[in-house]
TORNU-449950 format. One record per residue: residue number from 1; residue in three letters; y, z, x of N, C-alpha, C in turn. Coordinates in nm, 3 decimals. Last residue first. Layout:
<sites>
@resi = NUM&resn = Ala&n.north = Y&n.up = Z&n.east = X&ca.north = Y&ca.up = Z&ca.east = X&c.north = Y&c.up = Z&c.east = X
...
</sites>
This chain:
<sites>
@resi = 97&resn = Ser&n.north = -0.506&n.up = -0.241&n.east = 1.193&ca.north = -0.508&ca.up = -0.094&ca.east = 1.211&c.north = -0.597&c.up = -0.028&c.east = 1.111
@resi = 96&resn = Ser&n.north = -0.486&n.up = -0.503&n.east = 1.130&ca.north = -0.594&ca.up = -0.467&ca.east = 1.221&c.north = -0.605&c.up = -0.316&c.east = 1.242
@resi = 95&resn = Arg&n.north = -0.258&n.up = -0.509&n.east = 0.971&ca.north = -0.388&ca.up = -0.542&ca.east = 0.910&c.north = -0.503&c.up = -0.496&c.east = 0.999
@resi = 94&resn = Arg&n.north = -0.060&n.up = -0.453&n.east = 1.156&ca.north = -0.082&ca.up = -0.359&ca.east = 1.046&c.north = -0.219&c.up = -0.382&c.east = 0.984
@resi = 93&resn = Ser&n.north = -0.070&n.up = -0.678&n.east = 1.318&ca.north = -0.105&ca.up = -0.550&ca.east = 1.376&c.north = -0.129&c.up = -0.443&c.east = 1.269
@resi = 92&resn = Lys&n.north = 0.015&n.up = -0.872&n.east = 1.132&ca.north = -0.118&ca.up = -0.880&ca.east = 1.191&c.north = -0.161&c.up = -0.746&c.east = 1.248
@resi = 91&resn = Arg&n.north = 0.281&n.up = -0.788&n.east = 1.082&ca.north = 0.182&ca.up = -0.792&ca.east = 0.974&c.north = 0.041&c.up = -0.793&c.east = 1.028
@resi = 90&resn = Thr&n.north = 0.390&n.up = -0.822&n.east = 1.338&ca.north = 0.389&ca.up = -0.690&ca.east = 1.277&c.north = 0.285&c.up = -0.684&c.east = 1.164
@resi = 89&resn = Arg&n.north = 0.367&n.up = -1.098&n.east = 1.372&ca.north = 0.294&ca.up = -1.008&ca.east = 1.463&c.north = 0.284&c.up = -0.869&c.east = 1.403
@resi = 88&resn = Glu&n.north = 0.542&n.up = -1.182&n.east = 1.168&ca.north = 0.400&ca.up = -1.218&ca.east = 1.161&c.north = 0.317&c.up = -1.128&c.east = 1.251
@resi = 87&resn = Met&n.north = 0.786&n.up = -1.085&n.east = 1.266&ca.north = 0.735&ca.up = -1.033&ca.east = 1.140&c.north = 0.585&c.up = -1.062&c.east = 1.126
@resi = 86&resn = Arg&n.north = 0.809&n.up = -1.242&n.east = 1.495&ca.north = 0.802&ca.up = -1.097&ca.east = 1.509&c.north = 0.743&c.up = -1.035&c.east = 1.383
@resi = 85&resn = Lys&n.north = 0.834&n.up = -1.495&n.east = 1.378&ca.north = 0.719&ca.up = -1.467&ca.east = 1.463&c.north = 0.700&c.up = -1.316&c.east = 1.478
@resi = 84&resn = Lys&n.north = 1.084&n.up = -1.458&n.east = 1.248&ca.north = 0.964&ca.up = -1.489&ca.east = 1.169&c.north = 0.838&c.up = -1.457&c.east = 1.250
@resi = 83&resn = His&n.north = 1.254&n.up = -1.425&n.east = 1.467&ca.north = 1.240&ca.up = -1.316&ca.east = 1.370&c.north = 1.112&c.up = -1.336&c.east = 1.289
@resi = 82&resn = Arg&n.north = 1.228&n.up = -1.678&n.east = 1.584&ca.north = 1.186&ca.up = -1.559&ca.east = 1.660&c.north = 1.164&c.up = -1.442&c.east = 1.566
@resi = 81&resn = Lys&n.north = 1.338&n.up = -1.834&n.east = 1.380&ca.north = 1.198&ca.up = -1.852&ca.east = 1.417&c.north = 1.147&c.up = -1.732&c.east = 1.494
@resi = 80&resn = Lys&n.north = 1.601&n.up = -1.739&n.east = 1.387&ca.north = 1.525&ca.up = -1.728&ca.east = 1.263&c.north = 1.376&c.up = -1.742&c.east = 1.293
@resi = 79&resn = Ser&n.north = 1.698&n.up = -1.811&n.east = 1.634&ca.north = 1.669&ca.up = -1.669&ca.east = 1.611&c.north = 1.593&c.up = -1.647&c.east = 1.481
@resi = 78&resn = Asp&n.north = 1.615&n.up = -2.064&n.east = 1.832&ca.north = 1.638&ca.up = -2.039&ca.east = 1.690&c.north = 1.600&c.up = -1.895&c.east = 1.660
@resi = 77&resn = Arg&n.north = 1.777&n.up = -2.100&n.east = 2.148&ca.north = 1.662&ca.up = -2.059&ca.east = 2.066&c.north = 1.706&c.up = -2.035&c.east = 1.923
@resi = 76&resn = Ala&n.north = 1.979&n.up = -2.386&n.east = 2.238&ca.north = 1.959&ca.up = -2.242&ca.east = 2.216&c.north = 1.836&c.up = -2.216&c.east = 2.129
@resi = 75&resn = Ala&n.north = 2.034&n.up = -2.655&n.east = 2.247&ca.north = 1.926&ca.up = -2.606&ca.east = 2.332&c.north = 1.893&c.up = -2.459&c.east = 2.308
@resi = 74&resn = Tyr&n.north = 2.255&n.up = -2.672&n.east = 2.079&ca.north = 2.133&ca.up = -2.745&ca.east = 2.044&c.north = 2.013&c.up = -2.693&c.east = 2.122
@resi = 73&resn = Leu&n.north = 2.444&n.up = -2.526&n.east = 2.225&ca.north = 2.400&ca.up = -2.479&ca.east = 2.094&c.north = 2.267&c.up = -2.543&c.east = 2.055
@resi = 72&resn = Ala&n.north = 2.467&n.up = -2.698&n.east = 2.443&ca.north = 2.421&ca.up = -2.560&ca.east = 2.464&c.north = 2.371&c.up = -2.501&c.east = 2.333
@resi = 71&resn = Glu&n.north = 2.572&n.up = -2.924&n.east = 2.322&ca.north = 2.439&ca.up = -2.934&ca.east = 2.383&c.north = 2.382&c.up = -2.796&c.east = 2.414
@resi = 70&resn = Pro&n.north = 2.825&n.up = -2.834&n.east = 2.239&ca.north = 2.723&ca.up = -2.863&ca.east = 2.139&c.north = 2.583&c.up = -2.875&c.east = 2.199
@resi = 69&resn = Ala&n.north = 2.976&n.up = -2.557&n.east = 2.402&ca.north = 2.931&ca.up = -2.695&ca.east = 2.412&c.north = 2.818&c.up = -2.722&c.east = 2.311
@resi = 68&resn = Ile&n.north = 3.196&n.up = -2.364&n.east = 2.222&ca.north = 3.068&ca.up = -2.362&ca.east = 2.292&c.north = 3.015&c.up = -2.504&c.east = 2.288
@resi = 67&resn = Asp&n.north = 3.537&n.up = -2.254&n.east = 2.259&ca.north = 3.432&ca.up = -2.332&ca.east = 2.194&c.north = 3.306&c.up = -2.323&c.east = 2.278
@resi = 66&resn = Val&n.north = 3.850&n.up = -2.094&n.east = 2.216&ca.north = 3.712&ca.up = -2.088&ca.east = 2.266&c.north = 3.626&c.up = -2.187&c.east = 2.187
@resi = 65&resn = Gly&n.north = 4.099&n.up = -2.085&n.east = 2.098&ca.north = 4.071&ca.up = -2.192&ca.east = 2.192&c.north = 3.931&c.up = -2.193&c.east = 2.249
@resi = 64&resn = Asn&n.north = 4.136&n.up = -1.903&n.east = 1.898&ca.north = 4.189&ca.up = -1.867&ca.east = 2.030&c.north = 4.158&c.up = -1.971&c.east = 2.137
@resi = 63&resn = Pro&n.north = 3.999&n.up = -2.003&n.east = 1.671&ca.north = 4.145&ca.up = -2.021&ca.east = 1.683&c.north = 4.203&c.up = -1.987&c.east = 1.820
@resi = 62&resn = Trp&n.north = 3.694&n.up = -2.159&n.east = 1.787&ca.north = 3.768&ca.up = -2.048&ca.east = 1.730&c.north = 3.917&c.up = -2.069&c.east = 1.752
@resi = 61&resn = Ala&n.north = 3.414&n.up = -2.382&n.east = 1.725&ca.north = 3.536&ca.up = -2.342&ca.east = 1.795&c.north = 3.601&c.up = -2.227&c.east = 1.720
@resi = 60&resn = Leu&n.north = 3.123&n.up = -2.574&n.east = 1.761&ca.north = 3.187&ca.up = -2.456&ca.east = 1.704&c.north = 3.305&c.up = -2.417&c.east = 1.790
@resi = 59&resn = Thr&n.north = 3.152&n.up = -2.940&n.east = 1.764&ca.north = 3.097&ca.up = -2.811&ca.east = 1.807&c.north = 3.168&c.up = -2.697&c.east = 1.736
@resi = 58&resn = Gly&n.north = 3.277&n.up = -3.179&n.east = 1.705&ca.north = 3.131&ca.up = -3.173&ca.east = 1.703&c.north = 3.071&c.up = -3.045&c.east = 1.754
@resi = 57&resn = Gly&n.north = 3.550&n.up = -3.131&n.east = 1.703&ca.north = 3.494&ca.up = -3.214&ca.east = 1.809&c.north = 3.343&c.up = -3.205&c.east = 1.818
@resi = 56&resn = Glu&n.north = 3.496&n.up = -2.836&n.east = 1.534&ca.north = 3.599&ca.up = -2.923&ca.east = 1.592&c.north = 3.534&c.up = -3.002&c.east = 1.705
@resi = 55&resn = Ile&n.north = 3.439&n.up = -2.607&n.east = 1.282&ca.north = 3.383&ca.up = -2.720&ca.east = 1.357&c.north = 3.498&c.up = -2.808&c.east = 1.404
@resi = 54&resn = Phe&n.north = 3.509&n.up = -2.257&n.east = 1.326&ca.north = 3.520&ca.up = -2.383&ca.east = 1.253&c.north = 3.459&c.up = -2.492&c.east = 1.340
@resi = 53&resn = Phe&n.north = 3.525&n.up = -1.898&n.east = 1.290&ca.north = 3.483&ca.up = -2.021&ca.east = 1.357&c.north = 3.500&c.up = -2.141&c.east = 1.265
@resi = 52&resn = Lys&n.north = 3.591&n.up = -1.644&n.east = 1.205&ca.north = 3.692&ca.up = -1.749&ca.east = 1.186&c.north = 3.654&c.up = -1.881&c.east = 1.256
@resi = 51&resn = Lys&n.north = 3.417&n.up = -1.445&n.east = 1.272&ca.north = 3.391&ca.up = -1.518&ca.east = 1.147&c.north = 3.491&c.up = -1.631&c.east = 1.121
@resi = 50&resn = Phe&n.north = 3.537&n.up = -1.327&n.east = 1.497&ca.north = 3.419&ca.up = -1.411&ca.east = 1.511&c.north = 3.398&c.up = -1.501&c.east = 1.390
@resi = 49&resn = Val&n.north = 3.734&n.up = -1.166&n.east = 1.383&ca.north = 3.774&ca.up = -1.283&ca.east = 1.463&c.north = 3.656&c.up = -1.381&c.east = 1.472
@resi = 48&resn = Lys&n.north = 3.573&n.up = -0.975&n.east = 1.260&ca.north = 3.675&ca.up = -1.046&ca.east = 1.182&c.north = 3.721&c.up = -1.173&c.east = 1.253
@resi = 47&resn = Pro&n.north = 3.412&n.up = -0.872&n.east = 1.472&ca.north = 3.354&ca.up = -0.953&ca.east = 1.365&c.north = 3.455&c.up = -1.031&c.east = 1.282
@resi = 46&resn = Asp&n.north = 3.498&n.up = -0.897&n.east = 1.800&ca.north = 3.549&ca.up = -0.840&ca.east = 1.674&c.north = 3.495&c.up = -0.928&c.east = 1.561
@resi = 45&resn = Lys&n.north = 3.414&n.up = -1.061&n.east = 1.994&ca.north = 3.331&ca.up = -0.943&ca.east = 1.970&c.north = 3.378&c.up = -0.867&c.east = 1.846
@resi = 44&resn = Leu&n.north = 3.609&n.up = -1.246&n.east = 2.036&ca.north = 3.501&ca.up = -1.282&ca.east = 1.944&c.north = 3.407&c.up = -1.165&c.east = 1.915
@resi = 43&resn = Pro&n.north = 3.776&n.up = -1.144&n.east = 2.238&ca.north = 3.820&ca.up = -1.138&ca.east = 2.098&c.north = 3.709&c.up = -1.166&c.east = 1.998
@resi = 42&resn = Glu&n.north = 3.610&n.up = -1.199&n.east = 2.474&ca.north = 3.634&ca.up = -1.063&ca.east = 2.425&c.north = 3.680&c.up = -1.060&c.east = 2.279
@resi = 41&resn = Phe&n.north = 3.596&n.up = -1.453&n.east = 2.582&ca.north = 3.510&ca.up = -1.424&ca.east = 2.468&c.north = 3.532&c.up = -1.285&c.east = 2.408
@resi = 40&resn = Val&n.north = 3.764&n.up = -1.448&n.east = 2.798&ca.north = 3.799&ca.up = -1.539&ca.east = 2.689&c.north = 3.716&c.up = -1.511&c.east = 2.563
@resi = 39&resn = Pro&n.north = 3.645&n.up = -1.271&n.east = 2.986&ca.north = 3.756&ca.up = -1.226&ca.east = 2.903&c.north = 3.789&c.up = -1.319&c.east = 2.785
@resi = 38&resn = Gly&n.north = 3.281&n.up = -1.280&n.east = 2.991&ca.north = 3.414&ca.up = -1.315&ca.east = 3.039&c.north = 3.522&c.up = -1.282&c.east = 2.938
@resi = 37&resn = Lys&n.north = 3.047&n.up = -1.370&n.east = 2.754&ca.north = 3.068&ca.up = -1.322&ca.east = 2.891&c.north = 3.206&c.up = -1.369&c.east = 2.936
@resi = 36&resn = Phe&n.north = 2.885&n.up = -1.438&n.east = 2.513&ca.north = 3.001&ca.up = -1.348&ca.east = 2.518&c.north = 3.017&c.up = -1.286&c.east = 2.657
@resi = 35&resn = Trp&n.north = 2.661&n.up = -1.587&n.east = 2.466&ca.north = 2.768&ca.up = -1.650&ca.east = 2.545&c.north = 2.889&c.up = -1.560&c.east = 2.563
@resi = 34&resn = Gln&n.north = 2.504&n.up = -1.437&n.east = 2.300&ca.north = 2.451&ca.up = -1.466&ca.east = 2.433&c.north = 2.556&c.up = -1.531&c.east = 2.524
@resi = 33&resn = Ser&n.north = 2.616&n.up = -1.434&n.east = 2.051&ca.north = 2.657&ca.up = -1.328&ca.east = 2.143&c.north = 2.604&c.up = -1.352&c.east = 2.284
@resi = 32&resn = Leu&n.north = 2.511&n.up = -1.619&n.east = 1.878&ca.north = 2.613&ca.up = -1.665&ca.east = 1.971&c.north = 2.657&c.up = -1.559&c.east = 2.071
@resi = 31&resn = Asp&n.north = 2.213&n.up = -1.691&n.east = 1.770&ca.north = 2.287&ca.up = -1.568&ca.east = 1.804&c.north = 2.385&c.up = -1.605&c.east = 1.914
@resi = 30&resn = Ile&n.north = 2.156&n.up = -1.935&n.east = 1.530&ca.north = 2.185&ca.up = -1.910&ca.east = 1.671&c.north = 2.264&c.up = -1.781&c.east = 1.686
@resi = 29&resn = His&n.north = 1.931&n.up = -2.097&n.east = 1.336&ca.north = 2.014&ca.up = -1.976&ca.east = 1.339&c.north = 2.031&c.up = -1.939&c.east = 1.485
@resi = 28&resn = Lys&n.north = 1.936&n.up = -2.452&n.east = 1.290&ca.north = 1.882&ca.up = -2.329&ca.east = 1.348&c.north = 1.983&c.up = -2.217&c.east = 1.335
@resi = 27&resn = Glu&n.north = 1.838&n.up = -2.779&n.east = 1.202&ca.north = 1.920&ca.up = -2.662&ca.east = 1.172&c.north = 1.854&c.up = -2.541&c.east = 1.236
@resi = 26&resn = Ser&n.north = 1.853&n.up = -3.137&n.east = 1.222&ca.north = 1.794&ca.up = -3.007&ca.east = 1.257&c.north = 1.894&c.up = -2.896&c.east = 1.227
@resi = 25&resn = Gly&n.north = 1.987&n.up = -3.373&n.east = 1.176&ca.north = 1.925&ca.up = -3.307&ca.east = 1.063&c.north = 1.864&c.up = -3.172&c.east = 1.094
@resi = 24&resn = Asp&n.north = 2.133&n.up = -3.471&n.east = 1.377&ca.north = 1.999&ca.up = -3.527&ca.east = 1.367&c.north = 1.920&c.up = -3.463&c.east = 1.252
@resi = 23&resn = Asp&n.north = 2.369&n.up = -3.324&n.east = 1.376&ca.north = 2.371&ca.up = -3.458&ca.east = 1.318&c.north = 2.234&c.up = -3.526&c.east = 1.312
@resi = 22&resn = Phe&n.north = 2.288&n.up = -2.981&n.east = 1.286&ca.north = 2.324&ca.up = -3.087&ca.east = 1.379&c.north = 2.310&c.up = -3.224&c.east = 1.312
@resi = 21&resn = Arg&n.north = 2.393&n.up = -2.664&n.east = 1.177&ca.north = 2.325&ca.up = -2.789&ca.east = 1.143&c.north = 2.380&c.up = -2.899&c.east = 1.234
@resi = 20&resn = Thr&n.north = 2.347&n.up = -2.319&n.east = 1.214&ca.north = 2.414&ca.up = -2.438&ca.east = 1.267&c.north = 2.330&c.up = -2.561&c.east = 1.237
@resi = 19&resn = Ser&n.north = 2.422&n.up = -2.005&n.east = 1.123&ca.north = 2.330&ca.up = -2.113&ca.east = 1.090&c.north = 2.403&c.up = -2.243&c.east = 1.122
@resi = 18&resn = Val&n.north = 2.496&n.up = -1.756&n.east = 1.354&ca.north = 2.550&ca.up = -1.865&ca.east = 1.272&c.north = 2.440&c.up = -1.966&c.east = 1.248
@resi = 17&resn = Val&n.north = 2.526&n.up = -1.418&n.east = 1.436&ca.north = 2.436&ca.up = -1.531&ca.east = 1.410&c.north = 2.503&c.up = -1.629&c.east = 1.314
@resi = 16&resn = Phe&n.north = 2.628&n.up = -1.174&n.east = 1.489&ca.north = 2.689&ca.up = -1.287&ca.east = 1.560&c.north = 2.601&c.up = -1.412&c.east = 1.546
@resi = 15&resn = Gly&n.north = 2.585&n.up = -1.042&n.east = 1.177&ca.north = 2.611&ca.up = -1.007&ca.east = 1.316&c.north = 2.688&c.up = -1.118&c.east = 1.384
@resi = 14&resn = Asn&n.north = 2.481&n.up = -1.332&n.east = 0.984&ca.north = 2.507&ca.up = -1.188&ca.east = 1.000&c.north = 2.529&c.up = -1.158&c.east = 1.148
@resi = 13&resn = Val&n.north = 2.577&n.up = -1.606&n.east = 0.915&ca.north = 2.455&ca.up = -1.543&ca.east = 0.864&c.north = 2.472&c.up = -1.391&c.east = 0.866
@resi = 12&resn = Tyr&n.north = 2.815&n.up = -1.860&n.east = 0.844&ca.north = 2.790&ca.up = -1.726&ca.east = 0.897&c.north = 2.663&c.up = -1.669&c.east = 0.833
@resi = 11&resn = Arg&n.north = 2.744&n.up = -2.202&n.east = 0.900&ca.north = 2.777&ca.up = -2.093&ca.east = 0.809&c.north = 2.736&c.up = -1.961&c.east = 0.874
@resi = 10&resn = Ala&n.north = 2.806&n.up = -2.545&n.east = 0.960&ca.north = 2.786&ca.up = -2.410&ca.east = 1.013&c.north = 2.823&c.up = -2.308&c.east = 0.907
@resi = 9&resn = Gly&n.north = 2.756&n.up = -2.889&n.east = 1.048&ca.north = 2.768&ca.up = -2.782&ca.east = 0.949&c.north = 2.741&c.up = -2.647&c.east = 1.012
@resi = 8&resn = Val&n.north = 2.744&n.up = -3.053&n.east = 1.262&ca.north = 2.802&ca.up = -3.109&ca.east = 1.140&c.north = 2.814&c.up = -3.006&c.east = 1.028
@resi = 7&resn = Val&n.north = 2.757&n.up = -3.085&n.east = 1.605&ca.north = 2.747&ca.up = -2.988&ca.east = 1.496&c.north = 2.817&c.up = -3.049&c.east = 1.375
@resi = 6&resn = Gln&n.north = 2.579&n.up = -3.324&n.east = 1.786&ca.north = 2.706&ca.up = -3.289&ca.east = 1.723&c.north = 2.678&c.up = -3.189&c.east = 1.612
@resi = 5&resn = Pro&n.north = 2.416&n.up = -3.402&n.east = 2.098&ca.north = 2.420&ca.up = -3.349&ca.east = 1.963&c.north = 2.562&c.up = -3.318&c.east = 1.915
@resi = 4&resn = Leu&n.north = 2.352&n.up = -3.678&n.east = 2.265&ca.north = 2.454&ca.up = -3.574&ca.east = 2.268&c.north = 2.468&c.up = -3.522&c.east = 2.125
@resi = 3&resn = Tyr&n.north = 2.074&n.up = -3.820&n.east = 2.426&ca.north = 2.132&ca.up = -3.774&ca.east = 2.299&c.north = 2.234&c.up = -3.663&c.east = 2.322
@resi = 2&resn = Ser&n.north = 2.127&n.up = -4.049&n.east = 2.699&ca.north = 2.063&ca.up = -3.935&ca.east = 2.634&c.north = 2.143&c.up = -3.890&c.east = 2.512
@resi = 1&resn = Met&n.north = 2.076&n.up = -4.392&n.east = 2.763&ca.north = 2.172&ca.up = -4.286&ca.east = 2.736&c.north = 2.102&c.up = -4.172&c.east = 2.661
</sites>
């Protein structure tokens, strides 16, 4: 049987990024706007609505009935790591100039 991740913690970071913690102890910053396709996600584009997320059934959900599969969240790129790599490249290019 393959691993089915469960979201056990979540906190708002900024924009549409949520720091998400999984039951295996891993944590990542996920930009959830990548899933904002289709009319059901339109309300989440409003930051006030977006920030009303909660954990239900091991994943992130919103009062309007939207949720994102926990395995999709687990497979998503960590935007914190991407930001860190970008900053490292910027520092390296500044040093070589």
